[in-house]
Structures are given as C-alpha cells and as structure tokens.
C-alpha positions as CSV (number, residue, x, y, z in Angstrom):
1,M,55.4,-15.0,-40.7
2,S,53.3,-17.5,-38.7
3,V,55.4,-16.5,-35.6
4,I,54.7,-12.9,-36.1
5,V,51.0,-13.7,-36.4
6,L,51.1,-15.9,-33.2
7,I,52.9,-12.9,-31.3
8,A,50.2,-10.6,-32.5
9,E,47.4,-12.7,-31.4
10,V,49.1,-13.3,-27.9
11,F,49.5,-9.5,-27.6
12,F,46.1,-8.5,-28.6
13,F,44.8,-11.2,-26.3
14,A,46.8,-9.9,-23.5
15,V,45.5,-6.4,-24.0
16,G,42.0,-7.6,-24.4
17,G,42.4,-9.6,-21.0
18,L,43.9,-6.5,-19.1
19,Y,41.2,-4.5,-20.5
20,F,38.4,-6.7,-19.2
21,L,40.4,-7.1,-16.0
22,G,40.4,-3.3,-15.6
23,L,36.6,-3.2,-16.3
24,L,35.9,-6.1,-13.6
25,A,38.2,-4.2,-11.1
26,G,36.2,-1.0,-11.8
27,S,33.0,-2.8,-11.4
28,R,34.0,-4.2,-8.2
29,K,35.1,-0.7,-6.9
30,D,31.8,0.8,-8.0
31,K,29.9,-2.0,-6.2
32,D,32.1,-1.4,-2.9
33,G,31.3,2.4,-3.4
34,I,27.5,1.6,-3.6
35,R,27.8,-0.7,-0.6
36,D,29.6,1.9,1.5
37,E,27.2,4.7,0.4
38,D,24.3,2.4,1.3
39,K,25.7,1.7,4.7
40,R,26.3,5.4,5.5
41,E,22.8,6.6,4.1
42,S,21.1,3.8,6.0
43,E,22.7,4.9,9.3
44,R,22.0,8.5,8.6
45,I,18.3,7.6,7.9
46,N,18.0,5.4,11.0
47,S,19.4,8.1,13.1
48,L,16.9,10.6,11.9
49,R,13.9,8.2,12.6
50,K,15.1,8.3,16.3
51,V,14.5,12.0,16.5
52,T,11.0,12.9,17.4
53,L,9.3,15.9,18.7
54,G,6.4,14.3,20.2
55,K,2.8,13.8,19.0
56,P,1.1,17.2,18.3
57,L,-1.8,17.9,20.7
58,T,-4.2,18.6,17.7
59,E,-3.5,14.8,16.8
60,R,-4.2,13.6,20.4
61,A,-7.5,15.5,20.3
62,R,-8.7,14.1,16.9
63,P,-12.0,11.9,17.2
64,D,-11.3,8.2,17.2
65,C,-14.8,7.3,16.0
66,L,-17.8,8.7,14.1
67,N,-19.7,9.4,17.4
68,E,-17.0,11.7,18.5
69,I,-17.4,14.1,15.6
70,I,-19.5,16.9,16.7
71,G,-22.3,18.8,14.7
72,Q,-22.7,16.5,11.9
73,E,-25.1,13.7,13.0
74,K,-27.4,13.6,9.9
75,A,-24.1,13.8,7.5
76,L,-22.5,11.1,9.4
77,K,-25.5,8.9,9.2
78,T,-25.6,9.1,5.4
79,L,-21.8,8.4,5.2
80,K,-22.0,5.2,7.4
81,I,-24.9,4.1,5.2
82,A,-23.1,4.6,2.3
83,L,-19.8,3.1,3.3
84,C,-20.6,0.6,6.2
85,G,-22.4,-2.1,4.4
86,K,-22.3,-5.1,1.9
87,N,-22.1,-2.7,-1.1
88,P,-20.0,0.4,-0.1
89,Q,-20.5,3.5,-2.4
90,N,-18.2,6.1,-3.6
91,I,-18.8,9.4,-1.9
92,I,-18.2,13.2,-2.0
93,I,-18.2,15.2,1.1
94,Y,-18.9,18.9,1.0
95,G,-18.4,21.4,3.7
96,P,-16.2,24.3,5.1
97,P,-12.7,23.8,6.3
98,G,-12.2,22.4,9.8
99,V,-15.6,20.5,10.2
100,G,-14.3,17.1,10.3
101,K,-14.5,15.8,6.5
102,T,-11.0,14.3,6.6
103,T,-11.3,12.6,10.0
104,A,-14.8,11.2,9.2
105,A,-13.4,9.6,6.1
106,R,-10.6,7.9,8.1
107,V,-12.7,6.6,10.9
108,A,-15.6,5.4,8.6
109,L,-13.2,3.0,7.1
110,E,-12.3,1.6,10.4
111,E,-16.1,1.3,11.4
112,A,-16.7,-0.2,7.8
113,K,-14.1,-2.9,8.5
114,L,-16.1,-4.1,11.4
115,S,-19.6,-4.0,9.8
116,E,-21.5,-7.0,9.0
117,G,-21.1,-8.4,5.4
118,T,-18.5,-5.7,4.5
119,P,-16.3,-6.6,1.6
120,F,-13.3,-4.5,3.3
121,A,-10.7,-6.7,4.7
122,R,-9.1,-6.0,8.1
123,N,-5.9,-4.7,6.6
124,A,-7.8,-2.6,4.0
125,R,-5.8,0.7,3.4
126,F,-6.6,4.1,3.5
127,I,-4.7,6.2,1.0
128,E,-4.7,9.9,1.4
129,L,-4.0,12.6,-1.2
130,D,-4.4,16.2,-1.7
131,A,-5.5,17.3,-5.2
132,T,-3.7,20.8,-4.7
133,T,-0.2,19.1,-4.4
134,L,-0.7,16.3,-7.0
135,R,2.0,16.6,-9.7
136,Y,0.8,15.9,-13.3
137,D,2.8,15.5,-16.4
138,E,0.9,15.3,-19.7
139,R,3.5,12.8,-21.1
140,S,2.4,10.4,-18.1
141,F,6.1,10.3,-17.0
142,A,5.0,11.1,-13.5
143,D,1.4,10.5,-12.3
144,P,1.2,9.6,-8.6
145,L,-2.7,9.3,-8.8
146,I,-3.1,7.0,-11.8
147,G,0.4,5.6,-12.3
148,S,2.9,5.7,-15.0
149,V,5.5,3.9,-17.3
150,H,9.2,4.4,-16.9
151,D,10.3,4.0,-20.5
152,P,13.9,2.9,-21.3
153,I,14.8,6.4,-22.3
154,Y,14.2,7.7,-18.8
155,Q,15.7,4.7,-17.0
156,G,19.4,5.4,-18.2
157,S,21.7,2.3,-18.2
158,G,20.0,0.2,-15.7
159,A,19.2,-3.6,-16.4
160,Y,15.6,-2.8,-17.8
161,G,16.8,0.2,-19.7
162,V,19.7,-1.5,-21.4
163,E,17.2,-4.3,-22.5
164,G,14.7,-1.7,-23.6
165,I,11.9,-2.9,-21.2
166,P,9.3,-0.3,-20.1
167,R,8.5,-0.6,-16.4
168,P,4.8,0.3,-15.2
169,Q,4.8,2.1,-11.9
170,P,1.4,1.8,-9.9
171,G,-0.3,5.1,-8.6
172,A,-2.4,5.7,-5.7
173,V,-5.5,4.2,-7.2
174,S,-3.7,0.7,-7.3
175,D,-2.1,1.3,-3.9
176,A,-5.7,1.7,-2.5
177,H,-7.1,-1.6,-4.1
178,G,-9.4,-3.2,-1.6
179,G,-9.6,0.0,0.5
180,V,-10.4,3.7,0.4
181,L,-8.8,6.3,-1.8
182,F,-9.4,9.7,0.0
183,I,-8.7,12.8,-2.1
184,D,-8.8,16.2,-0.3
185,E,-10.1,19.1,-2.4
186,I,-11.0,16.8,-5.3
187,G,-12.3,19.7,-7.3
188,E,-9.0,20.9,-7.8
189,L,-7.9,17.9,-10.0
190,A,-6.7,18.6,-13.5
191,P,-9.3,17.8,-16.1
192,A,-7.3,15.1,-17.6
193,Q,-6.6,13.6,-14.3
194,M,-10.3,13.7,-13.5
195,N,-11.1,12.0,-16.7
196,K,-8.5,9.2,-15.9
197,L,-9.9,8.7,-12.5
198,L,-13.5,8.3,-13.8
199,K,-12.1,5.6,-16.3
200,V,-10.5,3.7,-13.4
201,L,-13.6,3.9,-11.4
202,E,-15.5,2.3,-14.1
203,D,-12.9,-0.4,-15.1
204,R,-11.8,-0.9,-11.6
205,R,-8.2,-1.4,-13.1
206,V,-5.6,0.6,-14.7
207,F,-4.2,0.2,-18.1
208,F,-0.8,1.4,-19.3
209,E,0.5,2.2,-22.7
210,S,4.2,2.6,-24.0
211,A,5.7,2.9,-27.2
212,Y,8.5,0.4,-26.1
213,Y,6.1,-2.4,-25.3
214,S,5.8,-5.2,-27.7
215,R,3.9,-8.4,-27.0
216,T,6.4,-10.4,-28.9
217,N,9.5,-9.1,-26.9
218,K,10.5,-12.1,-25.0
219,N,13.0,-10.2,-22.9
220,I,10.2,-8.6,-21.2
221,P,9.3,-10.3,-17.8
222,H,6.0,-12.2,-17.7
223,Y,4.4,-9.9,-15.0
224,I,5.2,-6.7,-17.2
225,H,3.4,-8.5,-20.1
226,N,0.6,-9.3,-17.7
227,I,0.2,-5.7,-16.4
228,F,0.1,-4.3,-20.2
229,R,-2.5,-6.8,-21.2
230,E,-4.7,-7.1,-18.3
231,G,-4.0,-3.8,-16.4
232,L,-3.3,-3.3,-12.6
233,P,-6.1,-4.0,-10.1
234,A,-7.7,-0.9,-8.7
235,D,-11.0,-1.8,-7.1
236,F,-11.4,0.8,-4.2
237,R,-14.0,3.2,-2.9
238,L,-13.3,6.8,-3.6
239,I,-14.1,9.4,-1.0
240,G,-13.6,13.0,-2.1
241,A,-13.7,16.0,0.0
242,T,-14.2,19.6,-1.1
243,T,-14.9,23.2,0.2
244,R,-16.5,23.9,-3.1
245,S,-20.2,23.8,-3.9
246,P,-21.8,20.8,-6.0
247,G,-22.2,23.1,-9.0
248,E,-18.3,23.5,-9.1
249,I,-17.8,19.7,-9.3
250,S,-17.5,17.6,-12.4
251,P,-21.1,16.3,-13.2
252,A,-19.6,13.0,-14.4
253,L,-17.9,12.5,-10.9
254,R,-21.0,13.6,-9.0
255,S,-23.0,10.9,-11.0
256,R,-20.8,8.2,-9.8
257,C,-20.9,9.3,-6.1
258,N,-23.1,9.5,-3.2
259,E,-23.1,13.2,-1.8
260,V,-22.7,14.0,1.9
261,F,-23.1,17.6,3.1
262,F,-21.3,18.7,6.4
263,L,-22.7,21.8,7.9
264,P,-20.9,24.7,9.4
265,L,-20.5,24.2,13.2
266,G,-22.7,26.2,15.7
267,F,-21.8,27.8,18.9
268,G,-23.0,24.8,20.9
269,D,-21.1,22.4,18.5
270,I,-17.9,24.3,19.3
271,L,-18.5,24.2,22.9
272,R,-18.7,20.5,22.8
273,I,-15.5,20.1,20.7
274,I,-13.8,22.3,23.4
275,D,-15.1,20.2,26.1
276,N,-14.0,17.0,24.4
277,A,-10.5,18.3,23.5
278,V,-10.0,19.7,27.0
279,K,-10.7,16.1,28.4
280,K,-8.4,14.4,25.8
281,L,-5.4,16.8,26.2
282,G,-5.7,16.6,30.0
283,I,-5.8,20.3,30.6
284,C,-8.0,22.6,32.6
285,I,-10.1,25.6,31.4
286,E,-12.5,28.0,33.1
287,N,-16.0,27.7,32.1
288,D,-16.3,31.4,31.0
289,A,-13.0,31.0,29.1
290,A,-14.3,28.0,27.1
291,V,-17.6,29.9,26.5
292,L,-15.4,32.9,25.3
293,L,-13.2,30.8,23.0
294,A,-16.4,29.3,21.5
295,T,-17.6,32.8,20.5
296,Y,-14.5,33.5,18.6
297,T,-14.0,30.1,16.7
298,T,-16.2,28.8,14.1
299,N,-14.5,25.4,13.5
300,G,-12.9,22.5,15.3
301,R,-9.5,23.0,13.9
302,D,-9.3,26.6,15.0
303,S,-10.6,25.7,18.5
304,V,-8.2,22.8,19.1
305,R,-5.3,24.9,17.7
306,S,-6.1,27.6,20.0
307,L,-6.2,25.2,23.1
308,E,-2.7,23.9,22.1
309,M,-1.3,27.2,22.0
310,L,-3.0,28.0,25.5
311,S,-1.6,24.7,26.7
312,N,2.0,25.9,25.8
313,L,1.2,29.3,27.5
314,L,0.2,27.5,30.8
315,E,3.5,25.4,30.7
316,S,5.6,28.4,30.1
317,E,4.0,30.3,33.0
318,K,3.8,27.3,35.2
319,R,0.1,27.5,35.7
320,S,-2.6,24.8,35.4
321,V,-6.0,26.5,34.4
322,I,-6.7,28.5,31.2
323,T,-8.5,31.8,32.2
324,R,-10.8,34.1,30.3
325,R,-7.8,36.6,30.1
326,D,-5.6,33.7,28.2
327,V,-8.4,33.2,25.8
328,L,-8.5,36.9,25.0
329,W,-4.9,36.9,24.4
330,A,-5.2,33.8,22.0
331,V,-7.9,35.2,20.0
332,R,-6.3,38.6,19.6
333,N,-3.0,36.9,18.7
334,G,-4.9,34.8,16.1
335,R,-7.0,37.6,14.9
336,F,-10.4,35.7,15.3
337,E,-13.5,37.5,14.8
338,R,-16.3,37.3,17.3
339,R,-19.5,35.5,16.3
340,R,-22.4,37.7,15.3
341,N,-25.0,35.3,16.8
342,N,-23.7,33.1,19.6
343,F,-27.1,31.3,19.6
344,S,-27.2,30.2,15.9
345,S,-27.3,26.6,16.9
346,I,-29.7,26.9,19.8
347,S,-33.2,25.1,18.9
348,T,-36.4,27.0,18.3
349,A,-37.9,25.9,21.7
350,E,-34.7,27.4,23.4
351,K,-35.0,30.7,21.5
352,K,-38.4,31.3,23.0
353,V,-36.7,31.6,26.4
354,S,-36.5,35.2,27.6
355,K,-32.9,36.8,27.0
356,P,-32.0,37.0,30.8
357,Q,-32.7,33.3,31.1
358,R,-30.5,32.5,28.0
359,K,-27.5,34.1,29.1
360,I,-24.8,31.5,29.2
361,V,-23.1,31.5,32.6
362,S,-20.8,28.4,32.3
363,L,-20.0,25.5,29.9
364,D,-21.6,23.0,32.2
365,E,-24.8,24.9,32.4
366,Y,-25.0,25.4,28.7
367,L,-24.4,21.8,28.0
368,L,-27.1,20.7,30.7
369,H,-29.5,23.2,29.2
370,R,-29.0,21.6,25.6
371,Q,-29.9,18.2,26.9
C-alpha cells in the first residue's frame, strides 16, 4: 500500500513539475516575443523619426519675442506686467483668431524666465492644450487635463492589477507644475472640467480618489500612498485664450484671472506683419502687391499663409518676386474679402490729410508715413 502511495506521489510530483516547466517555457517564449516586438517597433519608430518634410514657412515667420507681435502693444504691456514679475498671475486673453494670442503666451513665458525676481526656473515648461479636443470621461478613467486613476479593473493582469493597486496618472496640470498651462479656447471646457480646474488653481495640487485605495494596504507602494494622501503638485500659472466675449466665460474663472484684450488687426498692422514675414522667409514682394494683400487679409495667420502659398508659386514658376497679379490669384483662390476701409488703423491726424495725399503708393512710403 505504501509503495502505491509513493508511486502516486512521484507521479503527481512529476506531472506538477512538467506543468510548471511548461509555464516557465511559455513565459520565456512570451518574453522573447515581447523583446522581438519591442525591437521591431523601436526600429520602425526610429525610421519614422528620420523622415521630415521640413519646417513650415508659417513657423519660420512666427515672432520670437513680444516686440515682434504687431498691433497689440497695449495688450502686450498688460500681459508682460501680469506674468513677468515676482508674483505672476493667471491670465485670460480675449481676441479674434490669428491676432497672436497663442504666440504671445509662448514667448511671454520665455521673457518671464529672464525677468528679475521671477519664480519661473529656466527649465519651466509651457504645456499647451486645446479645450475643443480634450477628452473627458465622467468616470475619471481618462482626463488628460486633471489626471485620472487606473484602477485594477482597467489594468488587466499586470503586476499592479493582480495586487489590486490603483495607479494615479498625472494630467496636464501636474505636467505644468512650475511653469505655464496654456488652454486655447478655454471657454469650451466642459463644466465639470472647469470646476475641477478651479479647484486645482486654489489648492495648487491635485487630489485623487479610488474605491480600490486603502490606507492600510501594505502592498501599495509608498509613493502611491503619498499621492492619495498629499495630492500631486500642480502649482502653475494658467493662460487661457478665447475668441468668446467675457460674458460667455465662467465668472468663477474670470475672478481668478487678469484679463487681456487683443484687438482686431488694422490695415497698417497687416502691412507690418507682411513686411516682417517677407524678411524672415527670405522672399521678395512688390510694394503694390504687399499693399494689395493687406487689403484682403484681416489677421496675421491669413497673411503669412498666403505668403507661404505665393512662395510655392514662385518656386514652381522659377520666379523670384511676388507680383500684384500673384496676390490677386491667391486672394481669389482663398476667397478673401476686400476690406471696406483700408485706413481703419490710421491715426486721427493722418485722416485729416486730403484724399489724394492719403493714397498708398508703396509699402515703404506707407510705413515711413506711419512713423
């Protein structure tokens, strides 16, 4: 009887050993497969990174400092005072599309880093979001703005999932810690997102919740305990941009921000933008052609985009100078409408000049007259 029991024990031990050996071999195969897949994907991604279509002309023409932003002198002064100092403020920038709101926010942080007594470090980050494209889930499973918690039920059979450990995932407010969080079209945020953002602005940190979190669970790593108890740091300055009017923006948000108003660009402003872009892009344009383009475009984005198209036209036709005829082709192709009043940005003193004297002959003469 004892021999039979011994044989049975040996048999089951052998079967168990073979089973675990099979699991180990399968695990090794899985790991080998993961390594091979990792190598293939890494090579593919690296090869993709080597492919580039060059830097768009619109990026090359973008202002590098606040002084290069045209037509917003008063607004830029307010922006600089609010951000570039010992006590930077949260800001909302109002204005129509294409007048420099996003560019101003980017370069304002760079100038703030160099200002005396600034709390911004030289490596302070500029995190940029578009409120119209932010995903939002009421279950907080995915929230790229505030952050979310990956509960075990969503993690599958990973190490944290098996142990029942919730994993907080930081959002943009934490990524912007110590820097600037820029939200374009901030008026489009969902009400729940807006309320969470306001809470973060007050607390300067983000708190997370999870039904899977327990203070007494010793399997949870110390850093996760710390996040749930103390929150994640989120001390940043908010710059929101919007094309909406102030009355359409949350009063609670407005009460926490300084407001800066960017104006529509005048005819003379567009001329200066064209002149600056032409110099940066290294192209040539006839004075009459530049004046004509300024009569059909009402913002800097349209002006530079048109110049980019005209630059391609010159290259395709092996020519070196943009003419009035080229501009007519561009504005008709883009279906731009002519300005009703080409002198809307001319000063009161200039408007007193007789009509024949006010006639614009060239870009250089107009700029000289404005001085």
